[in-house]
N, CA, C and O of each residue as an XYZ file, in Angstrom:
552
protein
N     -35.305    167.978    130.762
C     -36.156    169.111    130.402
C     -37.203    169.314    131.504
O     -37.794    168.357    132.005
N     -37.414    170.580    131.866
C     -38.361    170.914    132.934
C     -39.797    170.956    132.391
O     -40.023    171.196    131.205
N     -40.743    170.718    133.278
C     -42.153    170.922    132.938
C     -42.489    172.406    133.126
O     -41.699    173.158    133.697
N     -43.653    172.815    132.648
C     -44.081    174.196    132.849
C     -44.170    174.501    134.342
O     -43.741    175.570    134.777
N     -44.713    173.591    135.123
C     -44.823    173.786    136.570
C     -43.467    173.924    137.244
O     -43.309    174.724    138.166
N     -42.484    173.146    136.789
C     -41.130    173.238    137.353
C     -40.476    174.576    137.005
O     -39.757    175.150    137.823
N     -40.728    175.069    135.790
C     -40.205    176.379    135.396
C     -40.829    177.463    136.275
O     -40.124    178.331    136.790
N     -42.146    177.411    136.444
C     -42.845    178.407    137.256
C     -42.370    178.362    138.714
O     -42.200    179.404    139.348
N     -42.158    177.155    139.239
C     -41.672    177.013    140.622
C     -40.258    177.582    140.762
O     -39.944    178.215    141.770
N     -39.406    177.363    139.762
C     -38.037    177.886    139.802
C     -38.039    179.413    139.756
O     -37.238    180.054    140.436
N     -38.932    179.997    138.959
C     -39.048    181.456    138.909
C     -39.492    181.981    140.276
O     -38.937    182.958    140.780
N     -40.496    181.329    140.874
C     -40.972    181.734    142.208
C     -39.843    181.684    143.231
O     -39.684    182.615    144.021
N     -39.063    180.614    143.224
C     -37.949    180.479    144.172
C     -36.950    181.616    144.008
O     -36.495    182.196    144.994
N     -36.610    181.933    142.766
C     -35.652    183.001    142.511
C     -36.177    184.365    142.914
O     -35.450    185.146    143.527
N     -37.432    184.670    142.579
C     -38.019    185.961    142.931
C     -38.150    186.075    144.447
O     -37.961    187.154    145.008
N     -38.473    184.969    145.108
C     -38.564    184.969    146.568
C     -37.206    185.315    147.193
O     -37.141    186.129    148.113
N     -36.130    184.704    146.701
C     -34.776    185.025    147.191
C     -34.447    186.496    146.936
O     -33.878    187.169    147.794
N     -34.809    186.986    145.753
C     -34.587    188.389    145.414
C     -35.309    189.298    146.409
O     -34.719    190.252    146.916
N     -36.581    189.010    146.689
C     -37.372    189.817    147.625
C     -36.735    189.812    149.015
O     -36.632    190.854    149.662
N     -36.315    188.648    149.461
C     -35.715    188.543    150.790
C     -34.411    189.331    150.869
O     -34.126    189.962    151.887
N     -33.633    189.298    149.814
C     -32.345    189.987    149.796
C     -32.510    191.514    149.665
O     -31.865    192.270    150.391
N     -33.368    191.962    148.747
C     -33.490    193.381    148.446
C     -34.510    194.111    149.315
O     -34.321    195.285    149.634
N     -35.579    193.436    149.698
C     -36.636    194.088    150.466
C     -36.518    193.747    151.951
O     -36.981    194.500    152.807
N     -35.902    192.622    152.243
C     -35.727    192.227    153.637
C     -36.727    191.202    154.108
O     -36.627    190.694    155.225
N     -37.701    190.890    153.256
C     -38.661    189.843    153.576
C     -39.350    189.411    152.295
O     -39.355    190.128    151.294
N     -39.924    188.233    152.352
C     -40.629    187.723    151.185
C     -42.123    187.986    151.286
O     -42.606    188.463    152.312
N     -42.855    187.674    150.222
C     -44.299    187.860    150.219
C     -44.995    186.750    151.014
O     -44.396    185.719    151.321
N     -46.268    186.982    151.339
C     -47.058    185.934    151.989
C     -47.381    184.827    150.994
O     -47.494    183.660    151.370
N     -47.533    185.199    149.708
C     -47.896    184.236    148.672
C     -47.254    184.672    147.361
O     -47.129    185.866    147.091
N     -46.848    183.703    146.551
C     -46.221    184.003    145.265
C     -46.613    182.930    144.255
O     -46.606    181.738    144.562
N     -46.954    183.370    143.049
C     -47.285    182.448    141.963
C     -46.686    182.999    140.678
O     -46.698    184.208    140.447
N     -46.162    182.106    139.843
C     -45.655    182.484    138.530
C     -46.488    181.763    137.478
O     -46.911    180.623    137.670
N     -46.714    182.449    136.366
C     -47.500    181.882    135.275
C     -46.733    182.101    133.977
O     -46.431    183.235    133.606
N     -46.424    181.015    133.298
C     -45.749    181.064    132.001
C     -46.831    181.068    130.928
O     -47.598    180.115    130.786
N     -46.873    182.168    130.174
C     -47.892    182.333    129.141
C     -47.175    182.727    127.855
O     -46.893    183.905    127.639
N     -46.883    181.767    127.014
C     -46.163    182.054    125.771
C     -44.807    182.647    126.065
O     -43.961    182.002    126.685
N     -44.591    183.886    125.619
C     -43.302    184.552    125.837
C     -43.335    185.485    127.051
O     -42.478    186.358    127.186
N     -44.324    185.300    127.933
C     -44.420    186.091    129.155
C     -44.325    185.199    130.384
O     -44.838    184.080    130.403
N     -43.660    185.716    131.406
C     -43.718    185.110    132.732
C     -44.292    186.180    133.650
O     -43.688    187.235    133.842
N     -45.460    185.900    134.215
C     -46.131    186.832    135.113
C     -45.978    186.301    136.533
O     -46.361    185.168    136.822
N     -45.423    187.117    137.410
C     -45.236    186.725    138.808
C     -46.107    187.636    139.668
O     -45.990    188.861    139.629
N     -46.982    187.003    140.444
C     -47.889    187.742    141.336
C     -47.480    187.468    142.774
O     -47.487    186.325    143.231
N     -47.123    188.541    143.482
C     -46.717    188.437    144.883
C     -47.785    189.109    145.725
O     -48.182    190.238    145.434
N     -48.251    188.443    146.750
C     -49.266    189.011    147.623
C     -48.710    189.140    149.030
O     -47.893    188.333    149.472
N     -49.174    190.179    149.728
C     -48.703    190.401    151.092
C     -47.247    190.818    151.147
O     -46.467    190.277    151.931
N     -46.878    191.788    150.306
C     -45.466    192.172    150.206
C     -45.087    193.372    151.061
O     -43.901    193.611    151.287
N     -46.061    194.129    151.539
C     -45.736    195.363    152.268
C     -45.167    195.065    153.652
O     -45.722    194.266    154.406
N     -44.068    195.710    153.968
C     -43.476    195.588    155.301
C     -44.294    196.449    156.266
O     -45.049    197.315    155.824
N     -44.156    196.225    157.575
C     -44.854    197.091    158.533
C     -44.508    198.575    158.332
O     -45.389    199.428    158.435
N     -43.265    198.885    158.052
C     -42.864    200.280    157.837
C     -43.555    200.855    156.601
O     -43.974    202.012    156.607
N     -43.674    200.057    155.549
C     -44.340    200.534    154.333
C     -45.834    200.751    154.582
O     -46.403    201.733    154.107
N     -46.467    199.846    155.319
C     -47.890    200.028    155.649
C     -48.093    201.316    156.456
O     -49.069    202.036    156.248
N     -47.174    201.595    157.367
C     -47.247    202.817    158.162
C     -47.088    204.057    157.275
O     -47.764    205.065    157.479
N     -46.197    203.971    156.302
C     -45.928    205.088    155.392
C     -47.169    205.479    154.600
O     -47.384    206.663    154.341
N     -47.987    204.508    154.211
C     -49.140    204.787    153.343
C     -50.461    204.888    154.106
O     -51.506    205.137    153.504
N     -50.421    204.697    155.427
C     -51.654    204.755    156.228
C     -52.148    206.188    156.365
O     -51.351    207.124    156.429
N     -53.484    206.357    156.410
C     -54.018    207.704    156.683
C     -53.512    208.199    158.034
O     -53.410    207.422    158.983
N     -53.196    209.486    158.124
C     -52.669    210.059    159.352
C     -53.797    210.621    160.199
O     -54.835    211.016    159.667
N     -53.608    210.659    161.485
C     -54.619    211.207    162.400
C     -53.994    212.317    163.251
O     -52.838    212.236    163.666
N     -54.793    213.346    163.492
C     -54.388    214.399    164.437
C     -54.404    213.838    165.847
O     -54.852    212.715    166.078
N     -53.920    214.619    166.766
C     -53.963    214.203    168.165
C     -55.400    214.038    168.645
O     -55.643    213.351    169.637
N     -56.384    214.679    167.933
C     -57.785    214.495    168.337
C     -58.373    213.215    167.733
O     -59.516    212.860    168.022
N     -57.582    212.516    166.882
C     -57.998    211.215    166.347
C     -58.982    211.282    165.191
O     -59.591    210.267    164.853
N     -59.157    212.451    164.571
C     -60.165    212.573    163.527
C     -59.628    212.499    162.098
O     -60.399    212.666    161.153
N     -58.381    212.263    161.921
C     -57.858    212.057    160.576
C     -57.758    213.310    159.732
O     -57.691    213.205    158.507
N     -57.745    214.472    160.321
C     -57.568    215.707    159.576
C     -56.106    216.161    159.676
O     -55.804    217.355    159.703
N     -55.233    215.191    159.729
C     -53.845    215.427    160.091
C     -53.100    216.379    159.204
O     -53.423    216.572    158.031
N     -52.108    216.960    159.791
C     -51.188    217.822    159.053
C     -49.864    217.086    158.861
O     -48.883    217.656    158.384
N     -49.859    215.821    159.240
C     -48.652    215.010    159.108
C     -48.470    214.634    157.637
O     -49.148    215.166    156.758
N     -47.558    213.723    157.391
C     -47.247    213.295    156.034
C     -48.506    212.845    155.301
O     -49.340    212.135    155.861
N     -48.632    213.261    154.058
C     -49.782    212.906    153.227
C     -49.620    211.466    152.748
O     -48.581    211.130    152.180
N     -50.635    210.591    152.964
C     -50.496    209.203    152.524
C     -50.384    209.063    151.010
O     -49.825    208.084    150.515
N     -50.921    210.054    150.264
C     -50.782    210.013    148.805
C     -49.307    210.107    148.439
O     -48.835    209.361    147.581
N     -48.568    211.020    149.081
C     -47.129    211.123    148.846
C     -46.417    209.860    149.310
O     -45.459    209.420    148.676
N     -46.877    209.275    150.414
C     -46.303    208.023    150.897
C     -46.467    206.900    149.889
O     -45.546    206.110    149.683
N     -47.630    206.824    149.261
C     -47.872    205.791    148.245
C     -46.945    205.989    147.043
O     -46.359    205.036    146.531
N     -46.825    207.241    146.606
C     -45.939    207.535    145.467
C     -44.492    207.183    145.818
O     -43.773    206.608    145.001
N     -44.074    207.528    147.028
C     -42.716    207.223    147.474
C     -42.484    205.717    147.521
O     -41.444    205.228    147.081
N     -43.469    204.978    148.063
C     -43.347    203.517    148.137
C     -43.196    202.917    146.741
O     -42.327    202.073    146.519
N     -44.038    203.346    145.798
C     -43.945    202.833    144.423
C     -42.574    203.155    143.818
O     -41.970    202.326    143.137
N     -42.096    204.380    144.082
C     -40.805    204.813    143.551
C     -39.669    203.957    144.119
O     -38.783    203.525    143.382
N     -39.700    203.719    145.419
C     -38.640    202.926    146.058
C     -38.673    201.491    145.537
O     -37.625    200.944    145.194
N     -39.860    200.866    145.469
C     -39.950    199.486    144.988
C     -39.486    199.379    143.536
O     -38.790    198.429    143.176
N     -39.867    200.345    142.704
C     -39.435    200.333    141.308
C     -37.919    200.476    141.216
O     -37.276    199.824    140.394
N     -37.352    201.335    142.066
C     -35.899    201.502    142.100
C     -35.215    200.197    142.530
O     -34.171    199.836    141.986
N     -35.797    199.495    143.498
C     -35.213    198.223    143.958
C     -35.186    197.194    142.825
O     -34.201    196.477    142.649
N     -36.276    197.132    142.062
C     -36.326    196.202    140.927
C     -35.290    196.607    139.881
O     -34.599    195.751    139.330
N     -35.178    197.898    139.607
C     -34.188    198.367    138.626
C     -32.771    198.065    139.098
O     -31.923    197.653    138.306
N     -32.516    198.269    140.387
C     -31.189    198.000    140.952
C     -30.835    196.518    140.847
O     -29.691    196.170    140.553
N     -31.801    195.661    141.084
C     -31.559    194.222    141.050
C     -31.903    193.560    139.739
O     -31.997    192.335    139.661
N     -32.093    194.367    138.701
C     -32.537    193.828    137.413
C     -31.609    192.740    136.861
O     -32.079    191.731    136.336
N     -30.300    192.945    136.982
C     -29.360    191.942    136.475
C     -29.554    190.596    137.146
O     -29.517    189.552    136.495
N     -29.760    190.630    138.457
C     -29.988    189.398    139.208
C     -31.326    188.770    138.809
O     -31.408    187.558    138.610
N     -32.371    189.590    138.691
C     -33.670    189.088    138.254
C     -33.577    188.463    136.870
O     -34.124    187.385    136.634
N     -32.887    189.133    135.959
C     -32.727    188.600    134.605
C     -32.054    187.241    134.622
O     -32.515    186.311    133.960
N     -30.962    187.117    135.377
C     -30.239    185.845    135.377
C     -31.063    184.724    136.017
O     -31.011    183.585    135.551
N     -31.820    185.026    137.074
C     -32.602    183.966    137.695
C     -33.748    183.517    136.790
O     -34.055    182.327    136.728
N     -34.380    184.453    136.091
C     -35.470    184.076    135.188
C     -34.919    183.329    133.974
O     -35.471    182.305    133.572
N     -33.836    183.839    133.392
C     -33.240    183.163    132.244
C     -32.801    181.747    132.606
O     -32.964    180.821    131.812
N     -32.244    181.579    133.806
C     -31.834    180.257    134.270
C     -33.039    179.334    134.436
O     -32.976    178.157    134.081
N     -34.121    179.860    134.970
C     -35.320    179.046    135.209
C     -36.016    178.644    133.918
O     -36.479    177.511    133.790
N     -36.093    179.573    132.948
C     -36.861    179.289    131.734
C     -36.000    178.818    130.560
O     -36.513    178.221    129.614
N     -34.702    179.084    130.620
C     -33.822    178.658    129.528
C     -33.935    179.520    128.284
O     -33.561    179.087    127.194
N     -34.447    180.738    128.434
C     -34.623    181.660    127.311
C     -34.159    183.043    127.751
O     -34.321    183.420    128.912
N     -33.577    183.803    126.809
C     -33.099    185.150    127.111
C     -34.275    186.094    127.374
O     -35.321    186.014    126.730
N     -34.067    186.986    128.338
C     -35.067    187.977    128.710
C     -34.969    189.196    127.802
O     -33.872    189.602    127.418
N     -36.116    189.779    127.458
C     -36.157    190.992    126.649
C     -36.422    192.208    127.542
O     -35.760    193.236    127.407
N     -37.397    192.086    128.457
C     -37.718    193.230    129.318
C     -38.349    192.778    130.634
O     -38.819    191.650    130.780
N     -38.336    193.720    131.588
C     -38.910    193.498    132.914
C     -39.872    194.642    133.195
O     -39.528    195.811    133.023
N     -41.084    194.296    133.630
C     -42.086    195.302    133.990
C     -42.492    195.065    135.437
O     -42.528    193.926    135.901
N     -42.799    196.153    136.152
C     -43.078    196.039    137.588
C     -44.155    197.022    138.013
O     -44.200    198.150    137.521
N     -45.023    196.601    138.923
C     -45.949    197.520    139.578
C     -46.331    196.946    140.933
O     -46.248    195.737    141.153
N     -46.750    197.820    141.838
C     -47.182    197.417    143.168
C     -48.441    198.202    143.522
O     -48.537    199.398    143.250
N     -49.402    197.513    144.132
C     -50.609    198.177    144.616
C     -50.429    198.515    146.082
O     -50.186    197.637    146.910
N     -50.551    199.800    146.395
C     -50.448    200.207    147.798
C     -51.769    199.969    148.520
O     -51.835    200.100    149.742
N     -52.822    199.619    147.779
C     -54.125    199.332    148.379
C     -54.202    197.866    148.812
O     -54.591    197.562    149.940
N     -53.822    196.951    147.889
C     -53.958    195.519    148.172
C     -52.674    194.872    148.685
O     -52.714    193.753    149.195
N     -51.537    195.557    148.558
C     -50.273    194.945    148.954
C     -49.835    193.861    147.985
O     -49.106    192.941    148.357
N     -50.281    193.973    146.746
C     -49.946    193.009    145.699
C     -48.911    193.634    144.767
O     -48.974    194.822    144.450
N     -47.967    192.813    144.341
C     -46.909    193.271    143.450
C     -46.875    192.356    142.234
O     -47.029    191.141    142.361
N     -46.673    192.941    141.051
C     -46.578    192.159    139.827
C     -45.236    192.401    139.165
O     -44.763    193.534    139.076
N     -44.636    191.322    138.705
C     -43.455    191.380    137.851
C     -43.833    190.652    136.569
O     -44.353    189.537    136.613
N     -43.574    191.275    135.440
C     -43.835    190.638    134.151
C     -42.522    190.624    133.382
O     -41.907    191.666    133.154
N     -42.111    189.441    132.991
C     -40.872    189.259    132.238
C     -41.235    188.884    130.805
O     -41.981    187.932    130.577
N     -40.706    189.636    129.842
C     -40.908    189.326    128.434
C     -39.697    188.527    127.950
O     -38.551    188.929    128.151
N     -39.971    187.396    127.312
C     -38.920    186.494    126.851
C     -38.698    186.631    125.351
O     -39.599    187.022    124.609
N     -37.483    186.303    124.917
C     -37.132    186.359    123.499
C     -37.903    185.325    122.685
O     -38.207    185.552    121.514
N     -38.219    184.196    123.302
C     -38.939    183.109    122.623
C     -39.733    182.321    123.660
O     -39.491    182.439    124.861
N     -40.671    181.528    123.189
C     -41.432    180.671    124.093
C     -40.525    179.545    124.581
O     -39.911    178.859    123.764
N     -40.428    179.340    125.898
C     -39.579    178.256    126.412
C     -40.093    176.878    125.976
O     -41.292    176.662    125.803
N     -39.153    175.974    125.809
C     -39.512    174.588    125.505
C     -39.585    173.856    126.836
O     -38.669    173.945    127.654
N     -40.664    173.141    127.046
C     -40.823    172.377    128.280
C     -41.564    171.082    127.981
O     -42.296    170.972    126.997
N     -41.354    170.113    128.851
C     -42.014    168.829    128.650
C     -43.457    168.937    129.144
O     -43.752    169.703    130.061
N     -44.343    168.169    128.532
C     -45.748    168.210    128.973
C     -45.889    167.707    130.408
O     -45.112    166.866    130.862
N     -46.898    168.238    131.123
C     -47.189    167.757    132.466
C     -47.657    166.302    132.380
O     -48.302    165.898    131.412
N     -47.317    165.527    133.411
C     -47.778    164.147    133.449
C     -49.269    164.103    133.754
O     -49.744    164.825    134.630
N     -49.998    163.274    133.047
C     -51.417    163.117    133.318
C     -51.587    162.162    134.483
O     -50.933    161.120    134.531
N     -52.462    162.505    135.431
C     -52.684    161.634    136.592
C     -53.973    160.894    136.484
O     -54.316    160.118    137.376
């Protein structure tokens, strides 16, 4: 039987592989938290250089930022849409990796990404609270 920390580490490993496969790179930092029937995964530093460029304010040739180029607001919406689509496309894989890590069937997957902080959240709702062995006291 796994400990809570081992379950959280297994979820992180699986989500990291998913990110590398679907996005092309992993986050700078990743943490998973098992809270009752929820698994919350926080990924930091997930934006690729191309994505950062897409959401950056544009500048005119005079350098004053009154650009007529692509609107960064539309870029942010597009980035959120693409990331959400990637999670939806890979949902089956995400479900199997989380179910394997926690030993409980998944009910739902929720996703959001901040284009300001470069932080991404995945929240997995479980059918039941996973059973795990207590952490060893040191």
